N, C-alpha and C positions, 0 to 999 in steps of 0.2 A: 434391293439396294437403296439405302437412304443417302441423300446428298446432305452433308452437314454444312459444308461451306463451299461456295463457288466463287473463285477469283480469277476468271479467265479474262484477259485483256483483249482489246480490239485487234491487236496485232497477232493474236493467236497464242501468245505466251500466257503463263499463269498456272494456278494450282487449284485442285478440288480435293476436298476431304470427304471420303465416302465411308459408309458402314455397311458391310455385307450382312444380310439378314438370313439368307438361306443358301444351300449348296450351289444353286445355279448362278448365284452372284459371283462365285469364283471363276466361272466361265466368262462372265462379262469382264471381270478384272483382267483375265488373261488376254482378252481382246483389246483392252484399253492400254495396258502397260506395254511399252516397247523398249528395246535396248536404247540407252542414251537418256531415258527419262530419269527423273529424280524421285525416289520413293522414301517416304518417312513412315515408320511403323515401329511398334514396340517389338522387342526381341528378347530372347533368353540366351545368354551366352555362358558357357562353362569357363570359369577362370581358375587357373592353377596358381597357387601361392607357394613360394619357397621360403621356409622358415630359416632363422639364423642357424639352427642346428643341422640344416641340410634336409630335413624332412619336408615333404610336400603335402598340400591339401588342396582340394578343389571344391568349388561351390558354383551353383547356378545363380546368376544375377540377372535382374530385369533391367533392360536398357531401352532408351529411345534412340534409334539409329536412323541416319540418312545415308542412302546408298545411291550411287550412279549405276543404273541397271545394266547388266551385261547379258544375263541369260534368264530364261523362264522355263520352269518345268511344271507342267499341268497334268494331273491324273484325273481324267474325266469320270472314272468310276467312283473314286472316293471324293471327288471335287476338292482336291488339295492343290494349292498353288504355292510353289516355292520360287522366290525371286532372289537371284544372287547378283552381287556387284561389289564395287569398291566403296568402303566407308568414307563419307565426306565430313563427318563431325567427330572431333576427338572427345573421348570420355575418359574416366578414370581407368577403364578396362580395355579400351580400344584406341587404335591410332589411325590417323587418316591414311588411306591407301590400302589398309588391310581388306581382305575379302570376307564377306559374310553372306549367309543366306537367310532371308527373311521369310518366315512362314506366315502367310496371311491367314487370319482366323475369323470365324463368324462372330458378329457382335463386337468387333474390335476395330476402331477407326484406323484408316491409313490415308495418307495424303500423297497425291500424285501430281507432280509438277512437270510440265512440258515447256521446253524453251524453243525460241526461234533465234537461231544463231546466224550471223553473216558468214560464218565459216562453213555452213552446211551441216553442222553437228546435230541440228534438231529441226523438226518440221512443225513443232508446236501442236496446238489443237486445231488441226485442219478439219475440213467438212466431215470426213469419215469418222474422226475421233469424236467430234461433237455428236454425230448420229449414234455412235456406239454408247456414248454417255447417256443420251436420252433413252436408249433401249435398256440400259442398265438400271436407271433410276425408276422405280415402280411407284409412281405418284398415287396410284389408287389403292395402295396397301400391299399385302403379301401376295406375290405372284404364285400361281399354282399351276400344276401340270394341266395340259389340255385334255389328256386322256391317260389311262393306265392300261397296260397290256400284260397279260399273263400268257406267255408262250410255253406250252407244256407238252409232255408225252408221259408215258407211264414211268413214275419215279423221278421225273425231272421237270422243273419249272423255273422260268426266268421272269421275274417281275420287273417291268420297265416303265418308266415315267416318260411320256412324250410331252416335252415342254415346248415353249414358243421357239426356242433357239437350239435345243439339243435333246437327244433321246438318251436317258441314263438308265443303265442296268442297276436297279436298287438292291436286288437280292436274288441269289441262286439257291434253289432248294433241290437237293439230290438225296434220294432214299432208295433203298433196296426193296423191291416189290416182288414177292414170290410169283413164279410163273403160273399161269392158269392151268389147272388140271381138272379133269372130269371128276365130280364128286367131292372136290376139295374146296374149302372156304378160305384158305390162306390168302389167295389172291385178292378176294374181296376185302378181307380185313386189312391187307397191306395197302390197298387203294384208299380205303376209308381213312387210314392213318395218314397217308400222303396228302389227301384232300384236307384233312384237319390241320396239318402243319402249314400247308400252303395258304389256307384261308386265314389262319392266325397271323402269318407273316404279312399277307396282303393288307389286312386291317391295320396292322401295326405301321406299315410303311405309309398307308394312306392317312394315318392318324384318324381313323374312322371310329367314332364313339357309338357303341351299340346300345348305350343306355337310352331308354325311352324318355327319361326325364331331362336329358341334356338339351340345352338351348341350341346346340349345333344341329339338332334334327331338322331344322328348317333350311339348312344350307343345301344348295344344289350339289348333287353327287356327280363327279366326273364320270364320263363313259368308261366302263371297264370291259376291255376286249379279252375274251377267253379264246385262245387259238390252239389248235392241236391237229395232228393227223388222227384219223379214226374218230372214236367217240369219247376221248378223254375229256375234252373241254365241255361237252354236253353233260358228261357224268359229274364234272366239278360243279356245273351250274345246278344240277339236281341236288347235289350235296348241300349247296348253299341254301336252296329253297327248303330243303328238309330241316336244316338248322334254324331257318327263320320261322318255320311253322311249329317248332317244338321248343328247343332250349334257348334260342336267342331271337326273340321277336324283333329286336331293334334292327336286325339284318334286313327286314322288309324294305327299308329305305334304299338298300343297295340293289334290290332285285330289278327295278325298271332300267337300271343303267347297264345291266349285263348284256353283252352281245357275243354270241358264239360264232366263230368263223373258222375256216379250214386253214391249216398251214402244213407245209411239207414235213416239218419236224418240230421238236420242242426247243430248238436252239435259236439264238437271237438273230442269226442270219436269215431266218424265215419271217422276221418282222416286216421287212419291206413288202413281201407278198401279202401279209395281213393288211397292211395299210393301203394296198392297191385294190382290195376287194370292194365291190360296189356298195355293200352295206356299210362298211367303215367310211368310205368316201362321203356317203350321205350324212352320217353322224357328225363327221368332222368338217362339214362343208364351210362353216363360218370361221374356222381356225386359221391361224397364220400358216400352219403346216400344210393344210389343204390348198390354200391359195398358192403357195410355192410349188406344190406338187402339180396343180393344174397348169401353172405357168410352164413348167418343164414338159408336161404332156403336150401343150400347145406348140411349144418350140420343136419338139421331136416330130410332131405331126407335120409341121411345115417342112422339115428336112425330108421326111418320108415322101411327101408329095412333090418334092423338088420344085417348089414354087419360086426359088431364089429370093425368098423373103425371110430367110433365116441363115445366120452364119455363126461360126464359132472359131476360137483360136485367137491369140493375142493380135497378130498382125492383120488377120482378116477382119476382126472387129474394129480395130483402129482405122483401117481403110474405109469401112462402112461409115464410121462416124465422120471422117474427113469428107466423104461424099454427101453428107447431110441426110443419110438414109436412116439414122436413128434419132428421129425428131418428132415433132408434133404429128398427130394423126395415127398413133399406134406404135411408134418406135419404143422398144424396151431394151435397155442394157441390163444384162444379167451377169452378176459378178459374184464369185465366191469370196467370202470374208477372209479366206486363207491368203489371198493376194496382198491384203493390207497388213498381214503379220510378217511380211518380209523384213529381214534385218538390213537389207540394202535400202538406204534412204531414197536413192534415185529411183529404184523400182517402185517403192510405195508412192512417190510423187507422180510417177507415170500413170498409175491407176487412179489416184485421187484427181489428177488433172482431167483424165478421161471422163470420170463421173461428173465432175463440175461442168465440163463442156456440154455433156448430154443434157444435164438438168437446166443449166443457166443460159446456155447459148442456143442449143438446138431445140429445147422445150420437150425433150423426150422423157420417158419414165425410167427410173433406175431401181432395180431390185437386187439387194445384196443378200445372198442365200447363205445359210449356215452350213459349213462343211461337216457339221455333226448331225445333220438331218439327211434323210434319204435323197431329197431333191438336190441338196448341195453335193452329195457324193456322185450323183448322176452328172452334175455340172463339172465336177472334178475330172471325170472321164473325158470331157471335151476341152480340157486345158484350163478350166476354172473361169472362163469368160465366154459369153455368147450374146447374141442380139437378135431380136425380132425387128424386121425392117419395115419402114413405111411404104417402100416401093421395091419391086424386084431389082436386084443388083447383080450384074455379072462381074465377078471378081477377076482381076488380072492374075497372071501366073506370078504370085509373089515369090516363089522359090527361084524362078529364073531371073527375076528382078534383083534378088539378093546377090546372084552370081555376077 
């Protein structure tokens, strides 16, 4: 995501103009835009005209619209973001107050404005929104996936991109492979065809150039995890090796990045098992994904040992912060980014205030995990919020206090 213009005021109000460059940027936009915000973007609207004779005609017209956001609809697989709301600017084809849905598009600017209102209608660019904006803007150039995973079994493969903030299913390959029979070669032919289609799809999704003369040959290749039950993944690896030594020498650049691991099935729900394997943890040790996974592992280990230095749940974590147990010396507040997507302004302010207190007052660390990564999903099972404490804390019976 490129930041074209930034006009955020000191009081937290203001607008930024952004240009999404790649599909993951739509996920960032989804986390930035909230109900109540003002969104400016180009739109295509179908306009129907009634002629004097009574006949009608319709045409699609391009408009620049401003809407007050009401709802967001995000499809993570296709990375499509639809934002609906009431139109705030009148044009020749629209009136103020009409509802319209803006479809944000790659390589097309949009402007997002957040307001700070005395009536409580807006929270502006608070600390979480500013942090989300920094995550969205890729100053170093085009952001790439940290790893690629092919989770497969006979006749079925799922190609997934593991990014810094989400795991995306890029392509599903499904083919009919004849069953293995003694003395028959149909099964082997079917598997070769399956491997061929899977490899072609993988290279296309990775934008991998197999030309030996391409300047892209010097680029580092991301780890490619091949996972399956049985020997399908190792068979796919051997197929790639064969192609590299015969028909496609440019594939040799890909070979060192291939890692074969076991999975229970060829479906995406086995990806969490793949990412937990020791071999993969070693490869991804320096990635954001691995750091978040280790954090959740450490937290769950403290729970298992019953050291009273880990707690989870909204009221339990708030109590720990009030007692000063999430501060300097190892305190870590762990929050799911889902909490900041709440349409309830008071609810969002609750969690932003807690984050600011831990960071600015208590001196503790704050980690905001993506709900679209495995670590974030594990946190969701604990209520979306947890904490590692600087000292053991015996919590009071909060349920009885509530009564």
